[in-house]
N, C-alpha and C positions, 0 to 999 in steps of 0.2 A: 859402490858408486850409486848415487841416487838415480832413480828411474826418471828418464826424460819424458815429460808430459807431452800430450799431443799439441796443446796450444803452443808450447815452446818450440816444438818441431816445426810447426807452421810458421811461426815468427822468424825462426832462424833461417828457414828456407827463403823467406821474403828478403832478408838481408843478403843472403847468398846470391839471389837473382840480381840485386843492385850491384853488389861487389863484382860479380863475374862480368856484367855488362860494362862496368867502368874499367876493369883492370885486365881483362882477357880478350883475346881475339874471338869474337862471336860471329863475325860476318862469314857467310858461306863462301868458300873459296871459288866455286864454279857456278852454282845455280844462282840465277838472278830473277828479278821480278818480271823481266821482259820489257820494262818501260824504255830501256835503251834502244829498242827497235823502232820506237815511234819518233817522228820528227814533225813538228808543227810547221805548216806551210806559212811562210812569211807573207803577211798581208800589207803590201806597200800602200794600198789605197783603201783604207778602212771605211771611209764614208760614214763616220760616226763621231759624236762628241764624247770623249772619254769620261768626263764627269757624269754623263748620263747613263753609263754602264752600271747596272744594278745586279749584284750577285745575291741579294737578299732572298731568303726563302723561309717557309714555315714548315716545321717538322714537329709532330706531336703537340701541336698547339703553341709552340714557342717560335718566336722570330729569331732567325740566325742571320748574321751579316753575310755568311757564305755557307754553302753545304759542306762544312768541315767539322770533323769530330776529333778531338784529342783522345785517342783510344786508351783503354784500360791498361794501367802499368803496375801500380803498386799500392801498398798500404800495410798497416799492421806493425810498423816499427817507427822509432823516432826519426830515422833517416827518411823513411817513406812519407812521414807526415810533412816534412819540409818539401819534398818533391810534389806531393799532392797540393799543397798550399800554393806553390809557385805556378803549377799548371792551372789551378782554379783561377788565380789572379789573371793569368794570361788569357784564359777563356772569357772571363768577365770583361776584360779590356777590349778583346777582339770580337765579342758577341758571337762566340761559337760554342759548340757542345763539348762536354767532358764526360768520359766514362771512368769511373773509379776502378781500382784493382779489385781482385777477388776479396770479398768481405767475410769470408769464412773465419779469418783470424778474429774478427770483432765478435762473432758469435761464440767462438771457443773461449775468448778472453775479453770480457767487456772493458777491461782497462785500456785496450788499444783502440777502442771505438773512435776516440778523438782523432786518430791518424787519418780517418776518412772524412771527417766532418769539415766541409769547406764552405758551407752556405754563408758564413760570416764574412767571407771575402768574395763570394760569388753568388749574390742573392738572386740574380736574374737569369743565369745560364740554364740551358737544358742539361740536366744532370742525370746520369745513369748509375744506379746501384748495380751490384755485380755478385753473382754466385755461380759456382760450377754446377752445370746441369747434372753431372754424375753424383753430386751430393744428395740428390733426390733418392738415390739408392742406398744411402748411408745415414738414414734417420732424419734427413731434412724434408720439410714439407712446405705447404703454402704459408703457414705461420712464420717460418724462418724467412721466407722470401718477403713477407710483409714487414717483418722486423727490420731487415736491412734497408728497405725502402724508407721506412719511417725514421730510421736512425740518422740518415743523411738528408732527409727531406728531398728524396729523388723524385724525378718526374716519370721515370720508367725503370725497368729492370733488365739487365743483361743476364741471360743464362749462357755461360760460356762453355764451349766444347773443346776439350784438349785431350782427346783419347790417346794420341800418340805419347804425349808428355806423361800422362798418368801411367801408361803401360811400361815405360822405361824408368820412371822416377822411383827412387827408394821410397817406401811407404806410400806409393801411388794407389789411388782408388780406381780399380780397373773393372768393376762390374758395370757394364754399360747396357745390360739387358733390360727391356721393359721401360725405358726412359720416356718414350714418346707419349705413352698414356699418362704418365705423371706430369709431363710438361703440359699436356692438354688440360689437366686439372688446374695447374698453376695459372695458365692463361685464362681459364674460365672464372676462377675465383678471386684473382688479384685485381685490385681496383685501378692499377696503372698498366700501361702497355708492357708487354714482355717481348724482348727481341733476342733471337738466337744469334750468338756470336762465336765464330771459330777463332782460335787464338793466334793463328799464324799461317795456316795452310789453306784456309777457305773451305767452302762447302762444294762438293761435287753437285752436278745437276740432280742426281738421284737423291742425295741427302737433303738438298733444298726442297725437293718435292715431298719427301717424307715429313719434313718439318711443316711445310705449308698445309699438308693434309691432316696434321695432328690436331 
């Protein structure tokens, strides 16, 4: 049996993520976001003119119609390319921000780079390139970060943190030691803003302080 290359493993995993979310029950049966505990107070006497309400904001030098980000989802496969294009078109039409999925696949296999390239349909949006922070312990450096930013003409870079996923995932990269110093180097040398992004569980106050001090 031929050896499965690392680029193919990464791309297959991307398709698995899409398939599992579409075909299987992925919602947590008990744990929730907590948003159901909140109730908006009905304002029967608003004393304002609705067309005058302005949700517009500026972030990283880009004007957004509202402080909304379509967060990083996918890339690296034909199916993912379709998803990214649709998301980019929606972001362009709505004038909101878009984060691309992890772009490691594009560095491992340049043939899939086009699955992330959405500027042709979203020339004006605030766009984030994306790499896993842990990859800085596996041969990736500032140059790799710069390459993914340039590849998609991004305005900024997400370094995503998914320690739990990497720890339990087959072929996961689980050496998380010494990352803060390397992240500091990326932030200092990259010409675009770098944002730390946790993939689903958020940052604890301690982790947020560690990153802010890096």
